[in-house]
C-alpha positions as CSV (number, residue, x, y, z in Angstrom):
1,M,25.4,-21.0,15.3
2,T,26.9,-19.2,12.3
3,T,29.5,-16.5,12.3
4,E,28.0,-15.2,9.0
5,V,25.7,-13.0,10.9
6,L,26.7,-11.0,14.1
7,I,24.2,-9.8,16.7
8,D,24.8,-7.0,19.2
9,I,22.2,-5.8,21.7
10,S,22.6,-2.7,23.8
11,D,20.3,0.2,25.0
12,G,17.3,-1.6,23.6
13,I,18.8,-1.7,20.1
14,Q,19.4,-4.9,18.3
15,T,22.1,-4.6,15.6
16,I,22.3,-7.3,13.0
17,T,25.5,-7.3,11.0
18,I,25.9,-9.6,7.8
19,N,29.4,-10.8,8.3
20,R,30.8,-12.0,5.0
21,P,33.0,-9.1,3.9
22,E,35.2,-11.3,1.6
23,A,32.0,-11.8,-0.5
24,R,30.6,-8.2,-0.1
25,N,28.2,-9.8,2.4
26,A,26.5,-11.8,-0.3
27,M,23.5,-13.7,1.3
28,T,23.6,-17.4,2.1
29,L,20.9,-19.7,3.4
30,A,22.7,-19.9,6.8
31,A,22.8,-16.1,7.1
32,A,19.2,-15.9,6.1
33,K,18.2,-18.3,8.8
34,A,20.3,-16.3,11.4
35,I,18.6,-13.1,10.5
36,A,15.2,-14.7,10.7
37,A,16.1,-15.9,14.2
38,A,17.3,-12.4,15.3
39,L,14.1,-10.8,13.9
40,D,12.0,-13.2,16.0
41,E,14.0,-12.2,19.0
42,L,13.6,-8.6,18.4
43,D,9.8,-8.9,18.2
44,E,9.5,-11.3,21.1
45,R,11.7,-9.3,23.7
46,D,10.1,-6.5,25.5
47,D,13.5,-4.9,26.2
48,L,14.2,-4.6,22.5
49,R,12.6,-1.6,20.8
50,I,14.2,-1.3,17.5
51,G,16.6,-3.1,15.1
52,I,19.5,-2.0,12.9
53,L,20.6,-4.2,9.8
54,T,24.1,-3.5,8.4
55,G,27.1,-5.2,6.7
56,A,30.6,-5.7,7.8
57,G,33.7,-4.6,5.9
58,G,32.4,-1.5,4.1
59,N,29.5,-3.1,2.1
60,F,25.9,-3.7,3.1
61,C,25.0,-6.8,0.9
62,A,25.7,-7.5,-2.8
63,G,22.6,-9.8,-3.0
64,M,22.3,-13.5,-3.4
65,D,25.5,-15.7,-3.1
66,L,25.7,-16.8,-6.7
67,K,28.1,-19.7,-5.9
68,G,25.4,-21.0,-3.6
69,F,22.8,-20.4,-6.3
70,L,24.7,-22.5,-8.8
71,R,24.8,-25.2,-6.1
72,G,21.0,-25.1,-6.1
73,E,20.8,-23.0,-2.8
74,R,18.5,-20.0,-2.5
75,P,18.9,-17.7,0.6
76,S,15.1,-17.4,1.1
77,L,12.9,-18.9,3.7
78,P,9.3,-19.9,3.3
79,D,7.0,-17.0,4.4
80,R,10.1,-15.0,5.4
81,G,11.6,-14.2,2.0
82,F,15.1,-13.2,1.0
83,G,17.4,-12.9,3.8
84,G,14.8,-14.0,6.4
85,L,13.3,-10.5,6.1
86,T,11.7,-9.3,2.8
87,R,8.4,-11.0,3.0
88,K,8.0,-10.6,6.8
89,P,9.6,-7.5,8.3
90,P,9.5,-7.3,12.0
91,R,6.7,-5.7,13.9
92,K,9.1,-3.2,15.4
93,P,10.9,-0.6,13.5
94,M,14.0,-1.6,11.4
95,I,16.7,0.8,10.2
96,A,19.1,-0.1,7.3
97,A,22.6,1.3,7.8
98,V,24.3,1.2,4.4
99,E,27.8,1.5,3.4
100,G,29.1,0.6,0.0
101,Y,27.1,-1.7,-2.2
102,A,23.4,-2.6,-1.5
103,L,22.5,-4.5,-4.6
104,A,19.9,-7.0,-5.9
105,G,18.7,-8.8,-2.8
106,G,20.7,-6.4,-0.7
107,F,18.7,-3.5,-2.0
108,E,15.6,-5.5,-1.3
109,L,16.7,-5.9,2.2
110,V,17.0,-2.0,2.4
111,L,13.6,-1.6,0.9
112,A,12.1,-3.9,3.5
113,C,13.4,-1.8,6.3
114,D,11.5,1.2,7.6
115,L,14.2,3.8,7.7
116,V,17.5,4.1,5.8
117,V,20.8,5.7,6.8
118,A,23.5,5.7,4.0
119,S,27.0,6.8,3.3
120,E,27.5,9.4,0.7
121,T,29.4,6.8,-1.4
122,A,26.8,4.0,-1.0
123,Q,25.4,2.5,-4.2
124,F,21.9,0.9,-4.6
125,G,20.6,-1.1,-7.5
126,I,18.5,-4.2,-8.7
127,P,20.8,-5.5,-11.5
128,E,19.0,-8.8,-11.8
129,V,18.1,-8.2,-15.4
130,K,21.7,-8.1,-16.2
131,R,22.0,-11.6,-14.9
132,G,18.8,-13.0,-16.6
133,L,16.9,-12.9,-13.3
134,A,14.2,-10.7,-11.7
135,A,14.1,-8.7,-8.6
136,T,11.2,-10.8,-7.0
137,A,12.3,-10.3,-3.4
138,G,10.6,-7.0,-3.2
139,G,12.4,-4.8,-5.7
140,L,9.7,-4.8,-8.3
141,V,6.9,-4.5,-5.7
142,R,8.3,-2.0,-3.2
143,L,10.5,0.3,-5.4
144,P,7.5,1.9,-7.1
145,R,6.0,2.6,-3.8
146,Q,9.2,4.3,-2.5
147,L,10.5,6.0,-5.7
148,P,8.6,7.9,-8.5
149,Y,7.3,5.4,-11.0
150,R,9.5,6.0,-14.0
151,I,12.6,6.3,-11.9
152,A,11.8,2.9,-10.3
153,L,11.1,1.4,-13.7
154,E,14.4,2.7,-15.1
155,L,16.2,1.0,-12.2
156,A,14.3,-2.2,-12.8
157,L,14.8,-2.3,-16.5
158,T,18.4,-1.0,-16.9
159,G,19.8,-2.7,-13.7
160,D,22.1,0.4,-13.4
161,L,23.5,1.6,-10.1
162,F,21.6,4.3,-8.1
163,P,24.0,6.5,-6.1
164,A,23.1,7.4,-2.4
165,K,22.9,11.1,-3.1
166,R,20.4,10.7,-5.7
167,A,18.4,8.2,-3.6
168,Y,18.5,10.8,-0.7
169,E,17.1,13.5,-3.1
170,Y,14.1,11.2,-4.1
171,G,13.5,10.5,-0.3
172,L,14.5,6.9,-0.4
173,V,17.3,7.6,2.2
174,N,16.5,9.4,5.5
175,R,20.0,10.4,6.5
176,L,23.1,10.8,4.3
177,V,26.4,10.6,6.2
178,T,30.2,10.6,5.6
179,P,31.7,7.2,4.8
180,G,32.0,5.0,7.8
181,Q,29.4,6.7,9.9
182,A,26.2,4.9,8.8
183,V,25.9,2.7,11.8
184,A,26.8,5.5,14.3
185,E,24.1,7.7,12.7
186,A,21.6,4.8,12.6
187,R,22.1,4.3,16.4
188,K,21.4,7.9,17.0
189,L,18.2,7.6,15.0
190,A,17.3,4.3,16.8
191,Q,17.9,5.9,20.3
192,T,15.5,8.7,19.5
193,I,12.8,6.1,18.4
194,A,13.6,3.9,21.4
195,A,13.0,6.6,23.8
196,N,9.4,6.9,22.7
197,G,6.4,4.8,23.9
198,P,6.7,1.3,22.4
199,L,3.0,0.8,21.9
200,S,2.8,4.2,20.2
201,V,5.7,3.4,17.8
202,A,4.3,-0.1,17.0
203,A,0.8,1.2,16.3
204,S,2.2,4.1,14.2
205,K,4.3,1.9,12.0
206,R,1.4,-0.5,11.4
207,V,-1.1,2.1,10.4
208,I,1.5,3.9,8.0
209,L,2.3,0.6,6.4
210,E,-1.2,-0.9,6.2
211,S,-3.2,2.3,5.3
212,Q,-1.6,2.6,1.8
213,D,-4.4,0.5,0.3
214,W,-7.3,1.5,2.6
215,L,-10.4,3.1,1.2
216,A,-11.0,6.7,2.3
217,A,-14.4,5.6,3.6
218,E,-12.9,3.1,5.9
219,A,-9.5,4.7,7.0
220,W,-10.6,6.3,10.2
221,D,-12.4,3.2,11.5
222,R,-9.4,0.9,10.6
223,Q,-7.0,3.4,12.2
224,A,-9.0,3.4,15.4
225,A,-9.0,-0.4,15.6
226,L,-5.2,-0.3,15.6
227,T,-4.7,2.7,17.9
228,D,-7.5,2.8,20.4
229,H,-5.5,0.6,22.8
230,V,-2.7,3.1,22.9
231,F,-4.9,5.8,24.4
232,T,-6.2,3.6,27.2
233,S,-2.7,2.1,28.0
234,A,-0.6,2.5,31.2
235,D,2.0,4.0,28.9
236,A,-0.3,6.9,27.8
237,R,-0.9,7.9,31.5
238,E,2.9,7.5,32.2
239,G,3.6,9.7,29.2
240,S,1.3,12.5,30.2
241,A,2.5,12.3,33.9
242,A,6.1,12.4,32.9
243,F,5.5,15.5,30.7
244,A,3.7,17.2,33.6
245,E,6.4,16.3,36.1
246,K,9.2,17.3,33.6
247,R,10.9,13.9,33.8
248,K,11.7,11.0,31.4
249,P,8.9,8.5,31.0
250,V,9.4,4.9,32.2
251,W,7.6,2.9,29.6
252,L,6.0,-0.5,30.5
253,G,4.8,-1.4,27.0
254,K,1.3,-1.9,28.4
């Protein structure tokens, strides 16, 4: 058990906090393993609906722990990627709650999440080129899909910081909040999502993610393959009944 990652579970929401504030939450192998284990728990437990990833002490994550790198340690796991997340995000939705710096691998963790809540003073960036490295934990692949091409290319080639307000203007950030309020706002967003049908949420996320490279001729059939079970589920009947009876639905996830 490592203290480098803290896990809180309440109201169906799992909050993962990278807990190395003295190092701006730079990622270690131990922290990556702890995050991977937490994400497995998120997907396996029926009572957990959504996850939040954040950092302690006013920063999100400054990337790879370079002292560990010099010792030969890389905080990536086979088939899971940097921080136990970037190559295999969870099936359930994940929100990044960002204060302070989200740099290099830290920014790539953000890009691997589904939604982003950020402080107005947060700073993003992939400065790997400044260190003779490359942003291969998703920065070079995901960034051009989440930002306009030339903006993404500028960030990758210059390594410069990208302020949260500008990220919000380009749609990279969902909600912009005053400093210190990122986790609280992320919880509000998580509660809204957690109140919805879990099968519907999971299927909706999967279609949106996977349909980006679908051919137009096959899109409807592929969507049906991923969503037909939602319409025949017990939750679909419960949702309709709850609406008619003017009450909150009781989801079974079936």
